[in-house]
C-alpha positions in Angstrom: 0.0 0.0 0.0 1.3 3.5 -0.9 0.9 6.5 1.4 -1.4 8.3 -1.1 -4.0 5.5 -0.7 -4.0 6.1 3.0 -4.3 9.9 2.6 -7.6 9.4 0.8 -9.1 8.0 4.0 -8.3 11.2 5.9 -6.9 10.1 9.2 -6.4 13.7 10.4 -9.7 13.6 12.4 -8.2 10.8 14.6 -4.8 12.4 15.3 -4.1 13.9 18.7 -1.2 16.4 18.7 0.8 17.6 21.6 3.8 20.0 21.6 6.8 20.5 23.8 10.2 22.1 23.8 12.5 20.7 21.2 16.1 19.8 21.4 16.6 20.7 17.8 17.9 23.8 16.2 16.6 27.2 17.2 19.2 28.9 19.3 17.7 30.8 22.2 14.3 30.3 20.7 14.4 26.7 22.1 13.9 27.9 25.6 10.7 29.8 24.8 8.8 28.0 22.0 7.2 24.6 21.9 8.3 23.3 18.5 8.5 19.6 19.0 5.3 17.9 17.8 4.1 14.6 19.0 1.4 12.7 17.1 -0.8 10.1 18.9 -3.0 7.7 16.9 -5.2 5.2 18.7 -5.0 2.1 16.5 -7.7 0.1 18.2 -10.2 3.0 18.3 -9.7 3.9 14.6 -12.9 3.8 12.5 -11.0 4.0 9.3 -9.0 0.8 9.7 -10.3 -2.8 9.3 -9.7 -5.3 12.0 -7.0 -7.1 9.9 -5.3 -3.8 9.3 -5.3 -3.0 13.0 -3.8 -6.4 13.8 -1.1 -5.9 11.1 -0.2 -2.5 12.4 -0.1 -3.7 16.0 2.2 -6.6 15.1 4.7 -4.7 12.8 4.8 -1.4 14.8 4.8 -2.9 18.3 7.9 -0.9 19.3 6.2 2.4 18.5 2.8 1.5 20.1 2.3 2.0 23.9 0.2 -0.1 26.3 -2.9 2.0 25.4 -2.6 0.9 21.8 -1.5 4.4 20.7 1.0 4.8 17.8 3.3 7.6 18.9 5.5 9.6 16.5 7.3 12.8 17.0 9.2 15.4 14.9 11.5 18.2 16.1 14.0 18.8 13.3 12.5 22.1 12.1 12.3 25.5 13.8 8.5 25.9 13.5 5.7 23.9 14.9 3.8 23.8 11.5 6.8 22.3 9.7 7.2 19.6 12.4 3.5 18.9 12.2 3.6 18.3 8.5 6.7 16.1 8.9 5.1 14.0 11.6 1.9 13.5 9.5 4.0 12.5 6.5 6.0 10.1 8.7 2.7 8.6 9.9 1.5 7.8 6.4 4.8 6.3 5.4 5.2 4.1 8.4 1.6 2.9 8.3 1.7 2.2 4.6 4.9 0.1 5.1 3.2 -1.8 7.9 0.2 -2.6 5.7 2.3 -3.7 2.7 2.5 -7.4 2.5 5.8 -8.5 0.9 5.6 -10.7 -2.2 6.3 -14.4 -1.5 9.6 -15.6 -2.9 9.4 -18.2 -5.6 12.2 -20.7 -5.6 14.0 -21.1 -8.9 16.4 -23.6 -10.3 19.8 -22.8 -11.9 19.6 -22.6 -15.7 21.3 -25.2 -17.9 23.8 -22.6 -19.1 24.8 -21.6 -15.5 25.2 -25.3 -14.6 27.5 -25.9 -17.6 29.5 -22.8 -16.8 29.9 -23.8 -13.2 31.2 -27.3 -14.3 33.6 -25.7 -16.8 35.0 -23.4 -14.1 35.5 -26.4 -11.8 37.3 -28.3 -14.5 39.5 -25.3 -15.3 40.3 -24.7 -11.6 41.1 -28.5 -11.1 43.4 -28.4 -14.2 45.3 -25.4 -12.8 45.7 -27.2 -9.4 46.9 -30.3 -11.2 49.5 -28.3 -13.1 50.6 -26.6 -9.9 51.0 -29.9 -8.2 53.1 -31.3 -11.1 55.4 -28.3 -11.1 56.0 -28.7 -7.4 56.9 -32.4 -7.8 59.3 -32.1 -10.7 62.2 -30.2 -8.9 62.2 -32.8 -6.1 62.7 -35.7 -8.5 
């Protein structure tokens, strides 16, 4: 699933934002302005996700989900609250879309005839070189 597909569902109504003082850039401004933005999203209470999607998200993002089943993301890299808010929303869509993407199953394949023949030829060539090396080592001793 791509992030654009999730944006269509409009999760913004289910986001809870909180702000705090950031440790990022800003100079003396850091001590006065709350620029760090934290996004909280309740996975289990969401009306826009199916039960299967909720289960997938809880499994794959268990390190980012607290005991109240809230997905917590934060951004503090920018100097303004609005920029950090846009960054954290974008981060949410990317992380959730990755969690909902099911990887394609790997199909086992066999080596082609050409690759098997090439491998055997390389083995013969390598064995021949070793045989020559062994003969050259024995001849001075005789």
